[in-house]
All heavy atoms as TSV, in Angstrom:
chain	resi	resn	atom	element	x	y	z
A	1	LEU	N	N	-1.803	21.753	-11.950
A	1	LEU	CA	C	-3.228	21.543	-11.779
A	1	LEU	C	C	-3.692	20.274	-12.477
A	1	LEU	O	O	-4.827	20.177	-12.916
A	1	LEU	CB	C	-4.016	22.741	-12.287
A	1	LEU	CG	C	-3.754	24.077	-11.596
A	1	LEU	CD1	C	-4.545	25.187	-12.242
A	1	LEU	CD2	C	-4.014	24.015	-10.126
A	2	GLY	N	N	-2.800	19.300	-12.574
A	2	GLY	CA	C	-3.138	18.046	-13.238
A	2	GLY	C	C	-4.128	17.214	-12.469
A	2	GLY	O	O	-4.792	16.351	-13.017
A	3	GLY	N	N	-4.239	17.459	-11.185
A	3	GLY	CA	C	-5.220	16.728	-10.391
A	3	GLY	C	C	-4.616	16.058	-9.177
A	3	GLY	O	O	-3.416	15.959	-9.031
A	4	VAL	N	N	-5.496	15.600	-8.327
A	4	VAL	CA	C	-5.134	14.839	-7.137
A	4	VAL	C	C	-5.726	13.455	-7.316
A	4	VAL	O	O	-6.917	13.312	-7.607
A	4	VAL	CB	C	-5.692	15.504	-5.857
A	4	VAL	CG1	C	-5.463	14.627	-4.647
A	4	VAL	CG2	C	-5.075	16.865	-5.652
A	5	PHE	N	N	-4.887	12.440	-7.158
A	5	PHE	CA	C	-5.326	11.060	-7.298
A	5	PHE	C	C	-5.208	10.380	-5.946
A	5	PHE	O	O	-4.116	10.282	-5.395
A	5	PHE	CB	C	-4.477	10.322	-8.344
A	5	PHE	CG	C	-4.621	10.897	-9.716
A	5	PHE	CD1	C	-3.826	11.955	-10.130
A	5	PHE	CD2	C	-5.578	10.407	-10.581
A	5	PHE	CE1	C	-3.966	12.501	-11.390
A	5	PHE	CE2	C	-5.733	10.946	-11.842
A	5	PHE	CZ	C	-4.924	11.998	-12.248
A	6	LEU	N	N	-6.322	9.927	-5.407
A	6	LEU	CA	C	-6.353	9.245	-4.121
A	6	LEU	C	C	-6.359	7.752	-4.384
A	6	LEU	O	O	-7.209	7.245	-5.104
A	6	LEU	CB	C	-7.606	9.646	-3.343
A	6	LEU	CG	C	-7.780	11.143	-3.131
A	6	LEU	CD1	C	-9.163	11.444	-2.595
A	6	LEU	CD2	C	-6.711	11.677	-2.206
A	7	ALA	N	N	-5.391	7.058	-3.796
A	7	ALA	CA	C	-5.264	5.623	-4.048
A	7	ALA	C	C	-5.188	4.865	-2.731
A	7	ALA	O	O	-4.894	5.442	-1.682
A	7	ALA	CB	C	-4.012	5.354	-4.880
A	8	GLY	N	N	-5.458	3.593	-2.815
A	8	GLY	CA	C	-5.370	2.736	-1.636
A	8	GLY	C	C	-6.743	2.291	-1.177
A	8	GLY	O	O	-7.777	2.805	-1.619
A	9	ASN	N	N	-6.738	1.325	-0.276
A	9	ASN	CA	C	-7.997	0.760	0.204
A	9	ASN	C	C	-8.866	1.781	0.923
A	9	ASN	O	O	-10.086	1.787	0.768
A	9	ASN	CB	C	-7.724	-0.432	1.115
A	9	ASN	CG	C	-7.188	-1.611	0.347
A	9	ASN	OD1	O	-7.485	-1.758	-0.837
A	9	ASN	ND2	N	-6.399	-2.434	0.991
A	10	ILE	N	N	-8.253	2.629	1.727
A	10	ILE	CA	C	-9.035	3.626	2.467
A	10	ILE	C	C	-9.698	4.595	1.496
A	10	ILE	O	O	-10.882	4.908	1.632
A	10	ILE	CB	C	-8.166	4.363	3.489
A	10	ILE	CG1	C	-7.735	3.380	4.586
A	10	ILE	CG2	C	-8.894	5.553	4.082
A	10	ILE	CD1	C	-6.774	3.943	5.591
A	11	ALA	N	N	-8.945	5.064	0.516
A	11	ALA	CA	C	-9.504	6.008	-0.457
A	11	ALA	C	C	-10.671	5.386	-1.210
A	11	ALA	O	O	-11.704	6.017	-1.410
A	11	ALA	CB	C	-8.425	6.449	-1.445
A	12	ARG	N	N	-10.502	4.126	-1.620
A	12	ARG	CA	C	-11.561	3.460	-2.402
A	12	ARG	C	C	-12.815	3.210	-1.584
A	12	ARG	O	O	-13.920	3.230	-2.107
A	12	ARG	CB	C	-11.066	2.124	-2.943
A	12	ARG	CG	C	-10.197	2.245	-4.148
A	12	ARG	CD	C	-9.895	0.905	-4.667
A	12	ARG	NE	N	-9.787	0.030	-3.487
A	12	ARG	CZ	C	-9.393	-1.213	-3.509
A	12	ARG	NH1	N	-9.079	-1.751	-4.621
A	12	ARG	NH2	N	-9.306	-1.926	-2.419
A	13	SER	N	N	-12.656	2.945	-0.291
A	13	SER	CA	C	-13.841	2.592	0.499
A	13	SER	C	C	-14.469	3.777	1.220
A	13	SER	O	O	-15.677	3.812	1.381
A	13	SER	CB	C	-13.496	1.495	1.509
A	13	SER	OG	O	-12.486	1.936	2.387
A	14	ILE	N	N	-13.686	4.734	1.636
A	14	ILE	CA	C	-14.232	5.838	2.432
A	14	ILE	C	C	-14.612	7.054	1.591
A	14	ILE	O	O	-15.698	7.608	1.750
A	14	ILE	CB	C	-13.243	6.256	3.532
A	14	ILE	CG1	C	-13.118	5.127	4.546
A	14	ILE	CG2	C	-13.683	7.548	4.210
A	14	ILE	CD1	C	-12.108	5.385	5.635
A	15	VAL	N	N	-13.750	7.475	0.694
A	15	VAL	CA	C	-13.997	8.727	-0.037
A	15	VAL	C	C	-15.287	8.697	-0.851
A	15	VAL	O	O	-16.076	9.644	-0.775
A	15	VAL	CB	C	-12.780	9.123	-0.895
A	15	VAL	CG1	C	-13.089	10.323	-1.762
A	15	VAL	CG2	C	-11.581	9.424	0.007
A	16	PRO	N	N	-15.575	7.644	-1.635
A	16	PRO	CA	C	-16.839	7.673	-2.391
A	16	PRO	C	C	-18.073	7.783	-1.486
A	16	PRO	O	O	-19.035	8.460	-1.825
A	16	PRO	CB	C	-16.839	6.354	-3.154
A	16	PRO	CG	C	-15.395	6.010	-3.299
A	16	PRO	CD	C	-14.765	6.487	-2.020
A	17	ALA	N	N	-18.030	7.147	-0.326
A	17	ALA	CA	C	-19.179	7.181	0.581
A	17	ALA	C	C	-19.338	8.548	1.244
A	17	ALA	O	O	-20.443	8.923	1.633
A	17	ALA	CB	C	-19.029	6.100	1.652
A	18	ARG	N	N	-18.237	9.268	1.360
A	18	ARG	CA	C	-18.271	10.578	2.025
A	18	ARG	C	C	-17.708	11.668	1.120
A	18	ARG	O	O	-16.975	12.543	1.564
A	18	ARG	CB	C	-17.464	10.503	3.318
A	18	ARG	CG	C	-18.052	9.509	4.279
A	18	ARG	CD	C	-17.297	9.501	5.548
A	18	ARG	NE	N	-17.993	8.650	6.510
A	18	ARG	CZ	C	-17.766	8.679	7.786
A	18	ARG	NH1	N	-16.882	9.505	8.276
A	18	ARG	NH2	N	-18.422	7.885	8.584
A	19	ARG	N	N	-18.054	11.592	-0.136
A	19	ARG	CA	C	-17.508	12.509	-1.134
A	19	ARG	C	C	-17.704	13.974	-0.757
A	19	ARG	O	O	-16.778	14.762	-0.827
A	19	ARG	CB	C	-18.151	12.217	-2.491
A	19	ARG	CG	C	-17.593	13.047	-3.633
A	19	ARG	CD	C	-18.335	12.783	-4.918
A	19	ARG	NE	N	-17.913	13.375	-6.126
A	19	ARG	CZ	C	-17.312	14.522	-6.339
A	19	ARG	NH1	N	-16.986	15.276	-5.352
A	19	ARG	NH2	N	-16.993	14.954	-7.533
A	20	GLU	N	N	-18.916	14.349	-0.391
A	20	GLU	CA	C	-19.185	15.750	-0.065
A	20	GLU	C	C	-18.369	16.216	1.138
A	20	GLU	O	O	-17.817	17.318	1.118
A	20	GLU	CB	C	-20.676	15.963	0.183
A	20	GLU	CG	C	-21.501	15.891	-1.087
A	20	GLU	CD	C	-22.965	16.197	-0.825
A	20	GLU	OE1	O	-23.258	17.001	0.078
A	20	GLU	OE2	O	-23.805	15.614	-1.532
A	21	LEU	N	N	-18.278	15.393	2.156
A	21	LEU	CA	C	-17.492	15.735	3.344
A	21	LEU	C	C	-16.023	15.911	2.968
A	21	LEU	O	O	-15.372	16.873	3.384
A	21	LEU	CB	C	-17.650	14.654	4.408
A	21	LEU	CG	C	-16.909	14.874	5.719
A	21	LEU	CD1	C	-17.451	16.101	6.440
A	21	LEU	CD2	C	-17.063	13.642	6.600
A	22	PHE	N	N	-15.502	14.988	2.162
A	22	PHE	CA	C	-14.102	15.084	1.725
A	22	PHE	C	C	-13.874	16.359	0.921
A	22	PHE	O	O	-12.909	17.095	1.165
A	22	PHE	CB	C	-13.696	13.865	0.895
A	22	PHE	CG	C	-12.328	14.027	0.291
A	22	PHE	CD1	C	-11.205	13.770	1.044
A	22	PHE	CD2	C	-12.186	14.464	-1.017
A	22	PHE	CE1	C	-9.935	13.947	0.491
A	22	PHE	CE2	C	-10.932	14.648	-1.571
A	22	PHE	CZ	C	-9.808	14.386	-0.814
A	23	MET	N	N	-14.735	16.622	-0.058
A	23	MET	CA	C	-14.548	17.799	-0.913
A	23	MET	C	C	-14.675	19.097	-0.134
A	23	MET	O	O	-13.919	20.038	-0.384
A	23	MET	CB	C	-15.522	17.769	-2.091
A	23	MET	CG	C	-15.203	16.706	-3.125
A	23	MET	SD	S	-13.521	16.768	-3.786
A	23	MET	CE	C	-13.485	18.373	-4.571
A	24	ASP	N	N	-15.592	19.148	0.817
A	24	ASP	CA	C	-15.704	20.348	1.660
A	24	ASP	C	C	-14.402	20.598	2.407
A	24	ASP	O	O	-13.904	21.722	2.466
A	24	ASP	CB	C	-16.864	20.214	2.652
A	24	ASP	CG	C	-18.221	20.349	1.990
A	24	ASP	OD1	O	-18.278	20.832	0.838
A	24	ASP	OD2	O	-19.220	19.967	2.628
A	25	ALA	N	N	-13.828	19.538	2.982
A	25	ALA	CA	C	-12.566	19.679	3.716
A	25	ALA	C	C	-11.416	20.013	2.767
A	25	ALA	O	O	-10.543	20.817	3.098
A	25	ALA	CB	C	-12.269	18.396	4.483
A	26	PHE	N	N	-11.410	19.408	1.577
A	26	PHE	CA	C	-10.368	19.654	0.591
A	26	PHE	C	C	-10.369	21.114	0.144
A	26	PHE	O	O	-9.307	21.732	-0.011
A	26	PHE	CB	C	-10.576	18.733	-0.618
A	26	PHE	CG	C	-9.558	18.904	-1.707
A	26	PHE	CD1	C	-8.279	18.400	-1.572
A	26	PHE	CD2	C	-9.891	19.555	-2.883
A	26	PHE	CE1	C	-7.342	18.553	-2.579
A	26	PHE	CE2	C	-8.967	19.706	-3.901
A	26	PHE	CZ	C	-7.685	19.203	-3.749
A	27	LEU	N	N	-11.546	21.671	-0.053
A	27	LEU	CA	C	-11.659	23.036	-0.562
A	27	LEU	C	C	-11.552	24.107	0.516
A	27	LEU	O	O	-11.279	25.266	0.210
A	27	LEU	CB	C	-12.986	23.201	-1.309
A	27	LEU	CG	C	-13.125	22.349	-2.569
A	27	LEU	CD1	C	-14.533	22.468	-3.120
A	27	LEU	CD2	C	-12.094	22.740	-3.610
A	28	LYS	N	N	-11.746	23.750	1.758
A	28	LYS	CA	C	-11.753	24.719	2.850
A	28	LYS	C	C	-10.311	25.013	3.297
A	28	LYS	O	O	-9.876	24.625	4.373
A	28	LYS	CB	C	-12.564	24.168	4.020
A	28	LYS	CG	C	-12.930	25.191	5.058
A	28	LYS	CD	C	-13.841	24.579	6.088
A	28	LYS	CE	C	-14.297	25.627	7.074
A	28	LYS	NZ	N	-15.163	25.054	8.092
A	29	LYS	N	N	-9.575	25.707	2.434
A	29	LYS	CA	C	-8.167	25.991	2.686
A	29	LYS	C	C	-7.856	27.477	2.573
A	29	LYS	O	O	-6.813	27.875	2.066
A	29	LYS	CB	C	-7.282	25.198	1.716
A	29	LYS	CG	C	-7.450	23.702	1.782
A	29	LYS	CD	C	-7.020	23.151	3.125
A	29	LYS	CE	C	-7.105	21.653	3.158
A	29	LYS	NZ	N	-8.040	21.135	4.113
A	30	GLY	N	N	-8.764	28.298	3.044
A	30	GLY	CA	C	-8.519	29.740	3.086
A	30	GLY	C	C	-8.187	30.323	1.733
A	30	GLY	O	O	-8.934	30.169	0.769
A	31	ARG	N	N	-7.031	30.972	1.665
A	31	ARG	CA	C	-6.663	31.671	0.432
A	31	ARG	C	C	-6.424	30.739	-0.748
A	31	ARG	O	O	-6.363	31.181	-1.895
A	31	ARG	CB	C	-5.438	32.544	0.666
A	31	ARG	CG	C	-4.211	31.774	1.021
A	31	ARG	CD	C	-3.063	32.675	1.360
A	31	ARG	NE	N	-1.917	31.865	1.747
A	31	ARG	CZ	C	-0.686	32.274	1.702
A	31	ARG	NH1	N	-0.422	33.490	1.300
A	31	ARG	NH2	N	0.284	31.490	2.081
A	32	PHE	N	N	-6.277	29.432	-0.513
A	32	PHE	CA	C	-6.068	28.477	-1.596
A	32	PHE	C	C	-7.372	27.856	-2.109
A	32	PHE	O	O	-7.355	27.065	-3.048
A	32	PHE	CB	C	-5.125	27.355	-1.143
A	32	PHE	CG	C	-3.745	27.844	-0.846
A	32	PHE	CD1	C	-3.309	27.944	0.461
A	32	PHE	CD2	C	-2.887	28.223	-1.859
A	32	PHE	CE1	C	-2.038	28.404	0.753
A	32	PHE	CE2	C	-1.613	28.683	-1.586
A	32	PHE	CZ	C	-1.184	28.775	-0.276
A	33	ALA	N	N	-8.494	28.201	-1.513
A	33	ALA	CA	C	-9.775	27.596	-1.872
A	33	ALA	C	C	-10.112	27.791	-3.350
A	33	ALA	O	O	-10.552	26.848	-4.016
A	33	ALA	CB	C	-10.890	28.151	-0.995
A	34	GLU	N	N	-9.892	28.981	-3.874
A	34	GLU	CA	C	-10.218	29.234	-5.278
A	34	GLU	C	C	-9.341	28.390	-6.203
A	34	GLU	O	O	-9.829	27.803	-7.167
A	34	GLU	CB	C	-10.043	30.713	-5.614
A	34	GLU	CG	C	-10.483	31.057	-7.020
A	34	GLU	CD	C	-10.374	32.541	-7.327
A	34	GLU	OE1	O	-10.383	33.358	-6.388
A	34	GLU	OE2	O	-10.282	32.860	-8.526
A	35	LEU	N	N	-8.059	28.300	-5.905
A	35	LEU	CA	C	-7.153	27.483	-6.709
A	35	LEU	C	C	-7.551	26.009	-6.636
A	35	LEU	O	O	-7.634	25.322	-7.661
A	35	LEU	CB	C	-5.717	27.649	-6.227
A	35	LEU	CG	C	-4.680	26.741	-6.874
A	35	LEU	CD1	C	-4.513	27.089	-8.352
A	35	LEU	CD2	C	-3.362	26.840	-6.139
A	36	LEU	N	N	-7.819	25.513	-5.434
A	36	LEU	CA	C	-8.172	24.108	-5.267
A	36	LEU	C	C	-9.497	23.756	-5.930
A	36	LEU	O	O	-9.710	22.604	-6.309
A	36	LEU	CB	C	-8.202	23.742	-3.785
A	36	LEU	CG	C	-6.832	23.703	-3.115
A	36	LEU	CD1	C	-6.977	23.491	-1.617
A	36	LEU	CD2	C	-5.956	22.633	-3.727
A	37	SER	N	N	-10.381	24.729	-6.077
A	37	SER	CA	C	-11.652	24.449	-6.737
A	37	SER	C	C	-11.458	24.106	-8.217
A	37	SER	O	O	-12.345	23.555	-8.846
A	37	SER	CB	C	-12.610	25.626	-6.583
A	37	SER	OG	O	-12.172	26.730	-7.363
A	38	GLN	N	N	-10.283	24.411	-8.764
A	38	GLN	CA	C	-9.978	24.124	-10.162
A	38	GLN	C	C	-9.225	22.800	-10.337
A	38	GLN	O	O	-8.966	22.382	-11.463
A	38	GLN	CB	C	-9.132	25.248	-10.748
A	38	GLN	CG	C	-9.817	26.593	-10.705
A	38	GLN	CD	C	-8.870	27.706	-11.115
A	38	GLN	OE1	O	-8.080	27.552	-12.028
A	38	GLN	NE2	N	-8.949	28.830	-10.427
A	39	VAL	N	N	-8.878	22.155	-9.226
A	39	VAL	CA	C	-8.094	20.926	-9.272
A	39	VAL	C	C	-9.020	19.719	-9.308
A	39	VAL	O	O	-9.825	19.528	-8.395
A	39	VAL	CB	C	-7.161	20.833	-8.043
A	39	VAL	CG1	C	-6.419	19.512	-8.022
A	39	VAL	CG2	C	-6.195	21.997	-8.013
A	40	PRO	N	N	-8.904	18.873	-10.343
A	40	PRO	CA	C	-9.720	17.665	-10.379
A	40	PRO	C	C	-9.267	16.674	-9.306
A	40	PRO	O	O	-8.074	16.560	-9.025
A	40	PRO	CB	C	-9.473	17.088	-11.771
A	40	PRO	CG	C	-8.560	18.013	-12.483
A	40	PRO	CD	C	-8.095	19.047	-11.538
A	41	VAL	N	N	-10.214	15.978	-8.718
A	41	VAL	CA	C	-9.918	14.968	-7.706
A	41	VAL	C	C	-10.498	13.644	-8.191
A	41	VAL	O	O	-11.654	13.585	-8.599
A	41	VAL	CB	C	-10.541	15.344	-6.339
A	41	VAL	CG1	C	-10.300	14.245	-5.319
A	41	VAL	CG2	C	-9.978	16.677	-5.845
A	42	ALA	N	N	-9.674	12.592	-8.144
A	42	ALA	CA	C	-10.122	11.274	-8.603
A	42	ALA	C	C	-9.707	10.209	-7.600
A	42	ALA	O	O	-8.646	10.299	-6.988
A	42	ALA	CB	C	-9.528	10.952	-9.965
A	43	VAL	N	N	-10.547	9.210	-7.441
A	43	VAL	CA	C	-10.222	8.055	-6.612
A	43	VAL	C	C	-9.804	6.936	-7.552
A	43	VAL	O	O	-10.529	6.593	-8.484
A	43	VAL	CB	C	-11.433	7.617	-5.754
A	43	VAL	CG1	C	-11.110	6.342	-4.998
A	43	VAL	CG2	C	-11.819	8.719	-4.789
A	44	VAL	N	N	-8.617	6.385	-7.308
A	44	VAL	CA	C	-8.109	5.288	-8.131
A	44	VAL	C	C	-8.736	3.997	-7.627
A	44	VAL	O	O	-8.570	3.624	-6.461
A	44	VAL	CB	C	-6.570	5.216	-8.048
A	44	VAL	CG1	C	-6.042	4.038	-8.853
A	44	VAL	CG2	C	-5.951	6.527	-8.513
A	45	GLY	N	N	-9.462	3.316	-8.482
A	45	GLY	CA	C	-10.169	2.109	-8.087
A	45	GLY	C	C	-9.363	0.827	-8.238
A	45	GLY	O	O	-9.765	-0.225	-7.749
A	46	ASP	N	N	-8.210	0.905	-8.869
A	46	ASP	CA	C	-7.382	-0.278	-9.100
A	46	ASP	C	C	-6.687	-0.680	-7.799
A	46	ASP	O	O	-5.838	0.039	-7.295
A	46	ASP	CB	C	-6.349	0.029	-10.177
A	46	ASP	CG	C	-5.498	-1.159	-10.563
A	46	ASP	OD1	O	-5.573	-2.213	-9.888
A	46	ASP	OD2	O	-4.753	-1.046	-11.544
A	47	ALA	N	N	-7.033	-1.838	-7.274
A	47	ALA	CA	C	-6.457	-2.305	-6.009
A	47	ALA	C	C	-4.972	-2.617	-6.142
A	47	ALA	O	O	-4.262	-2.678	-5.141
A	47	ALA	CB	C	-7.210	-3.546	-5.532
A	48	PHE	N	N	-4.485	-2.785	-7.359
A	48	PHE	CA	C	-3.089	-3.154	-7.575
A	48	PHE	C	C	-2.257	-2.016	-8.156
A	48	PHE	O	O	-1.182	-2.257	-8.705
A	48	PHE	CB	C	-3.011	-4.380	-8.477
A	48	PHE	CG	C	-3.640	-5.594	-7.858
A	48	PHE	CD1	C	-4.895	-6.001	-8.249
A	48	PHE	CD2	C	-2.997	-6.297	-6.858
A	48	PHE	CE1	C	-5.491	-7.104	-7.667
A	48	PHE	CE2	C	-3.577	-7.396	-6.268
A	48	PHE	CZ	C	-4.834	-7.810	-6.670
A	49	VAL	N	N	-2.723	-0.787	-8.039
A	49	VAL	CA	C	-2.017	0.336	-8.645
A	49	VAL	C	C	-0.595	0.460	-8.095
A	49	VAL	O	O	0.343	0.739	-8.845
A	49	VAL	CB	C	-2.808	1.655	-8.495
A	49	VAL	CG1	C	-2.860	2.121	-7.060
A	49	VAL	CG2	C	-2.220	2.731	-9.380
A	50	GLY	N	N	-0.396	0.231	-6.807
A	50	GLY	CA	C	0.947	0.298	-6.228
A	50	GLY	C	C	1.857	-0.788	-6.751
A	50	GLY	O	O	3.032	-0.548	-7.065
A	51	VAL	N	N	1.326	-1.985	-6.885
A	51	VAL	CA	C	2.108	-3.115	-7.411
A	51	VAL	C	C	2.459	-2.855	-8.876
A	51	VAL	O	O	3.590	-3.096	-9.305
A	51	VAL	CB	C	1.326	-4.437	-7.265
A	51	VAL	CG1	C	2.060	-5.583	-7.939
A	51	VAL	CG2	C	1.076	-4.732	-5.807
A	52	ARG	N	N	1.501	-2.329	-9.633
A	52	ARG	CA	C	1.768	-2.035	-11.043
A	52	ARG	C	C	2.846	-0.961	-11.183
A	52	ARG	O	O	3.720	-1.037	-12.054
A	52	ARG	CB	C	0.494	-1.588	-11.753
A	52	ARG	CG	C	-0.546	-2.675	-11.870
A	52	ARG	CD	C	-1.809	-2.127	-12.566
A	52	ARG	NE	N	-2.994	-2.861	-12.210
A	52	ARG	CZ	C	-3.308	-4.051	-12.695
A	52	ARG	NH1	N	-2.492	-4.651	-13.533
A	52	ARG	NH2	N	-4.415	-4.647	-12.330
A	53	GLY	N	N	2.777	0.054	-10.339
A	53	GLY	CA	C	3.792	1.111	-10.376
A	53	GLY	C	C	5.170	0.588	-10.008
A	53	GLY	O	O	6.171	0.929	-10.649
A	54	ALA	N	N	5.245	-0.263	-8.974
A	54	ALA	CA	C	6.521	-0.851	-8.572
A	54	ALA	C	C	7.077	-1.744	-9.675
A	54	ALA	O	O	8.283	-1.735	-9.957
A	54	ALA	CB	C	6.347	-1.644	-7.282
A	55	ALA	N	N	6.217	-2.506	-10.328
A	55	ALA	CA	C	6.657	-3.376	-11.421
A	55	ALA	C	C	7.185	-2.550	-12.597
A	55	ALA	O	O	8.212	-2.902	-13.196
A	55	ALA	CB	C	5.516	-4.281	-11.868
A	56	ALA	N	N	6.499	-1.458	-12.921
A	56	ALA	CA	C	6.958	-0.603	-14.016
A	56	ALA	C	C	8.301	0.031	-13.678
A	56	ALA	O	O	9.197	0.108	-14.536
A	56	ALA	CB	C	5.915	0.485	-14.306
A	57	PHE	N	N	8.472	0.456	-12.438
A	57	PHE	CA	C	9.746	1.040	-12.014
A	57	PHE	C	C	10.862	-0.006	-12.096
A	57	PHE	O	O	11.945	0.270	-12.612
A	57	PHE	CB	C	9.635	1.590	-10.588
A	57	PHE	CG	C	10.915	2.171	-10.081
A	57	PHE	CD1	C	11.369	3.395	-10.551
A	57	PHE	CD2	C	11.685	1.496	-9.145
A	57	PHE	CE1	C	12.567	3.930	-10.095
A	57	PHE	CE2	C	12.871	2.021	-8.695
A	57	PHE	CZ	C	13.317	3.242	-9.162
A	58	ALA	N	N	10.601	-1.219	-11.605
A	58	ALA	CA	C	11.597	-2.287	-11.665
A	58	ALA	C	C	11.965	-2.608	-13.108
A	58	ALA	O	O	13.148	-2.805	-13.436
A	58	ALA	CB	C	11.065	-3.536	-10.957
A	59	ARG	N	N	10.977	-2.656	-13.973
A	59	ARG	CA	C	11.231	-2.910	-15.398
A	59	ARG	C	C	12.157	-1.847	-15.991
A	59	ARG	O	O	13.113	-2.142	-16.695
A	59	ARG	CB	C	9.916	-2.954	-16.167
A	59	ARG	CG	C	10.082	-3.240	-17.657
A	59	ARG	CD	C	8.817	-2.956	-18.460
A	59	ARG	NE	N	8.500	-1.532	-18.341
A	59	ARG	CZ	C	7.289	-1.058	-18.074
A	59	ARG	NH1	N	6.265	-1.855	-17.895
A	59	ARG	NH2	N	7.080	0.250	-17.985
A	60	ASP	N	N	11.873	-0.567	-15.656
A	60	ASP	CA	C	12.696	0.531	-16.167
A	60	ASP	C	C	14.112	0.462	-15.614
A	60	ASP	O	O	15.086	0.719	-16.343
A	60	ASP	CB	C	12.065	1.879	-15.825
A	60	ASP	CG	C	10.775	2.133	-16.592
A	60	ASP	OD1	O	10.482	1.374	-17.553
A	60	ASP	OD2	O	10.057	3.079	-16.222
A	61	VAL	N	N	14.267	0.132	-14.342
A	61	VAL	CA	C	15.604	0.032	-13.747
A	61	VAL	C	C	16.386	-1.097	-14.414
A	61	VAL	O	O	17.556	-0.927	-14.766
A	61	VAL	CB	C	15.505	-0.195	-12.213
A	61	VAL	CG1	C	16.847	-0.599	-11.624
A	61	VAL	CG2	C	14.988	1.062	-11.527
A	62	LEU	N	N	15.749	-2.227	-14.596
A	62	LEU	CA	C	16.427	-3.364	-15.231
A	62	LEU	C	C	16.784	-3.088	-16.690
A	62	LEU	O	O	17.764	-3.618	-17.209
A	62	LEU	CB	C	15.562	-4.630	-15.127
A	62	LEU	CG	C	15.399	-5.178	-13.699
A	62	LEU	CD1	C	14.394	-6.311	-13.687
A	62	LEU	CD2	C	16.741	-5.628	-13.136
A	63	ALA	N	N	16.015	-2.229	-17.334
A	63	ALA	CA	C	16.294	-1.859	-18.728
A	63	ALA	C	C	17.301	-0.721	-18.818
A	63	ALA	O	O	17.662	-0.294	-19.916
A	63	ALA	CB	C	14.988	-1.464	-19.435
A	64	GLY	N	N	17.745	-0.211	-17.654
A	64	GLY	CA	C	18.722	0.876	-17.649
A	64	GLY	C	C	18.120	2.245	-17.871
A	64	GLY	O	O	18.833	3.198	-18.168
A	65	GLU	N	N	16.823	2.367	-17.707
A	65	GLU	CA	C	16.144	3.653	-17.936
A	65	GLU	C	C	15.808	4.372	-16.640
A	65	GLU	O	O	15.278	5.474	-16.671
A	65	GLU	CB	C	14.854	3.415	-18.725
A	65	GLU	CG	C	15.095	2.793	-20.083
A	65	GLU	CD	C	13.805	2.407	-20.781
A	65	GLU	OE1	O	12.714	2.813	-20.316
A	65	GLU	OE2	O	13.883	1.691	-21.783
A	66	GLY	N	N	16.062	3.773	-15.493
A	66	GLY	CA	C	15.651	4.390	-14.223
A	66	GLY	C	C	16.759	4.788	-13.329
A	66	GLY	O	O	17.893	4.693	-13.459
């Protein structure tokens, strides 16, 4: 239950504008609705989050940690 992180250009531009619509659809999952209501949802605003993650992975591989 650590949360759901939405990343990417679509998430940054569409989800904030339609937050209620997204959350209604996210929570409307039948028997899982109660569980999902406890899950935090966040939109990642960093446009370079994927590049940063790839760079960190490459750094770890080159250091022999990956």
